N, C-alpha and C positions, 0 to 999 in steps of 0.2 A: 503494499499500499504506499503511495507516493504522492509528493507534492511537485507541480510543474511551474516552472517559471521560464520567463524568455526575455531577450534584450536584442534590439535591432540598431545596427549601425550602418549609416549611409556611407560607403566608401567613396563616393564620388565627392561628397561633401566633406568627409572626415569628421562627421558629427553623428550624434546618436538621433535616431528617426523618431520623433515624438509624434502623436497624435495617429497611429496606424492602429486600425482595429484588427485584433486577434482573437480567433475562435479556437477552443479546444473542443474535440468531437471525439466520440467513440469512432473506431474504424468503420463501422456501419453508416457513419455520417450523423448520428443523433448527436446534437449539440450539448455540451456539458456546461460550458461558460463562455463568457466571452469578456474582453477587456480592450482597453486603449492605452498604448504605451505612453508613458509620462515624458516629460522633457528630456530626461535621461535615457529616453528609448526603452524603458523597462516596464514590464508588467511583472510586478512583485509576487503575486500569488494568483494562479488562473485555475479556478475550480475548486472543488473540495480539497481539503488537506489529505484526504485518503483516496486513492485510485486503486483499483484492483489491478493485478498483473494483465498484461494484454496490450494489444495495439491501439493506439491513439494517433489523432491527426491534429496538427496545429496549422490553421489557415491564416495567412497575412494578407490583409487588403491593401496592398502596396501602389496600386494604380491611384487611387486617390492621394496619396502622400505625393507621388511625383507629380500629378496633376496640379496640386496646390503650388508647387515649386515651379510650374510652368514648364515641365520636362516630360516628353513622351516616354513610355515605357514599354518593352516587350512583354514584361510579366506583370499584368495587372493584379494577379494574385498568386501567392507562393503557398504550396500545401506541402507539409513535411509530416510524413508517417514514421512513428518511431515506436519502440517497444518499452513497455514499463515492466520491470522486474521487482526485485525485492528490496531495492535501495529507497531510502527515504526522500531524496530530493533528485528530480531531473531537470536540468537547466539546458534549454535548447535555443542558442543564439542564432541570429541571422545577419549575416552581412549582405546588404543590397546595394545595387547600382540600377540605373534604367535598362541595362541589357545583360545582367547577370545577377546570380545569387550564390551564396554559399553558406553552409551550416555545419555544425560539429557538435559533438557532446561536451557541453560546459560543465563547470563545477559550482 
């Protein structure tokens, strides 16, 4: 049973990506929780403090973020499917630019 957090960095601007809507869902697509990144690009706690083991998906609505900056983007949404095991905390960072993105298992 675990807690999920995330952080988005805009690698084009070299700054956190604030104001991005993030949705946590079960692998079936059923929404569990949603949040919006703060001025530091973070959503501190997304969803319940305890999630069962299994596959989950984070969806990042990046299109509106880039539109607000006056930039076109090739990826209006980014979906990351990941597995939750027995650890207490899962941090899933996202690095974005208008034409690419990257993610990794954070700490």
